[in-house]
C-alpha positions as CSV (number, residue, x, y, z in Angstrom):
1,M,-86.8,-253.7,34.0
2,S,-84.1,-253.7,36.7
3,E,-84.3,-253.2,40.3
4,K,-83.9,-249.7,41.4
5,V,-81.5,-249.2,44.4
6,P,-81.0,-245.8,46.5
7,C,-78.1,-243.9,45.4
8,N,-77.0,-240.7,47.5
9,I,-74.3,-238.5,45.8
10,T,-73.0,-234.9,45.9
11,V,-72.2,-232.8,42.8
12,A,-70.9,-229.5,42.8
13,L,-72.1,-228.9,46.7
14,E,-75.5,-230.5,45.8
15,E,-77.2,-233.4,47.6
16,F,-79.0,-236.0,45.1
17,S,-81.2,-239.0,46.4
18,L,-81.6,-241.1,43.4
19,Q,-82.9,-244.3,42.3
20,V,-80.9,-245.8,39.8
21,G,-80.7,-249.2,38.3
22,R,-78.3,-251.8,40.2
23,E,-76.1,-251.8,37.2
24,E,-75.8,-247.9,36.9
25,E,-75.2,-247.4,40.5
26,A,-71.5,-247.7,40.0
27,Y,-71.3,-245.4,37.0
28,V,-73.2,-242.9,38.9
29,R,-71.1,-242.7,41.7
30,K,-67.8,-242.7,39.5
31,A,-69.4,-239.8,37.4
32,A,-70.2,-237.7,40.8
33,K,-66.7,-238.4,41.5
34,L,-65.2,-237.1,38.5
35,I,-67.1,-234.2,38.5
36,N,-66.4,-233.2,42.0
37,E,-62.5,-234.1,41.2
38,R,-62.7,-231.6,38.1
39,M,-64.4,-229.0,39.8
40,D,-61.5,-229.2,42.7
41,Y,-59.1,-229.1,39.8
42,Y,-60.7,-226.1,38.1
43,K,-61.2,-224.2,41.4
44,N,-57.5,-224.5,42.2
45,L,-56.3,-223.6,38.5
46,T,-58.4,-220.5,38.2
47,N,-59.7,-219.6,41.7
48,I,-63.3,-219.3,40.6
49,P,-65.4,-219.2,43.8
50,K,-68.8,-220.0,42.0
51,P,-69.6,-223.3,42.2
52,N,-72.1,-222.8,39.0
53,R,-69.2,-221.7,37.0
54,L,-66.8,-224.2,38.0
55,L,-69.6,-226.8,37.0
56,A,-70.0,-225.0,33.7
57,L,-66.2,-225.4,33.0
58,V,-66.4,-229.1,34.0
59,A,-69.4,-229.7,31.8
60,L,-67.7,-228.1,28.7
61,D,-64.4,-230.1,29.5
62,Y,-66.5,-233.4,29.4
63,V,-68.5,-232.6,26.4
64,I,-65.4,-231.8,24.5
65,D,-64.1,-235.3,25.7
66,N,-67.1,-236.9,24.6
67,L,-66.9,-235.1,21.0
68,K,-63.4,-236.0,20.6
69,F,-64.0,-239.4,21.6
70,D,-67.2,-239.9,19.2
71,H,-64.9,-238.5,16.4
72,N,-61.9,-240.8,17.1
73,T,-64.7,-243.6,17.3
74,V,-65.9,-242.6,13.8
75,E,-62.4,-242.5,12.4
76,L,-61.4,-245.9,13.9
77,K,-64.9,-247.3,12.5
78,K,-63.9,-246.1,8.8
79,S,-60.5,-247.4,9.2
80,V,-61.5,-250.7,10.4
81,M,-64.0,-251.1,7.7
82,A,-61.5,-249.9,4.7
83,K,-59.2,-252.8,6.2
84,I,-62.1,-255.3,6.3
85,L,-62.9,-254.3,2.3
86,Q,-58.8,-254.5,1.8
87,M,-59.1,-258.1,3.2
88,E,-61.9,-259.0,1.4
89,S,-60.8,-257.7,-2.1
90,L,-57.4,-259.7,-1.4
91,T,-59.5,-263.0,-0.3
92,D,-61.6,-262.7,-3.4
93,G,-58.8,-263.0,-5.7
94,V,-57.5,-266.1,-4.0
95,L,-60.7,-267.8,-4.0
96,D,-62.1,-267.0,-7.6
């Protein structure tokens, strides 16, 4: 079990005092920074003044990115496995 450290962040104008694992702290801070930056981007792009609506757009944007990443990862794994099988079949012919 990892040691917990205090991590104070601001996300969407809300302050949070968290206790996170030492190895997670940098990720938590980076995530908060990215969310706030994306909120600023959408605020300037859309002129939506309500933070909760901006946060909903940010959440949608990041979930779409995550779904695309997952899809690309699955496709890459399929491609790698197909290449491995192809290489195995080539070596089977040589070794037999």
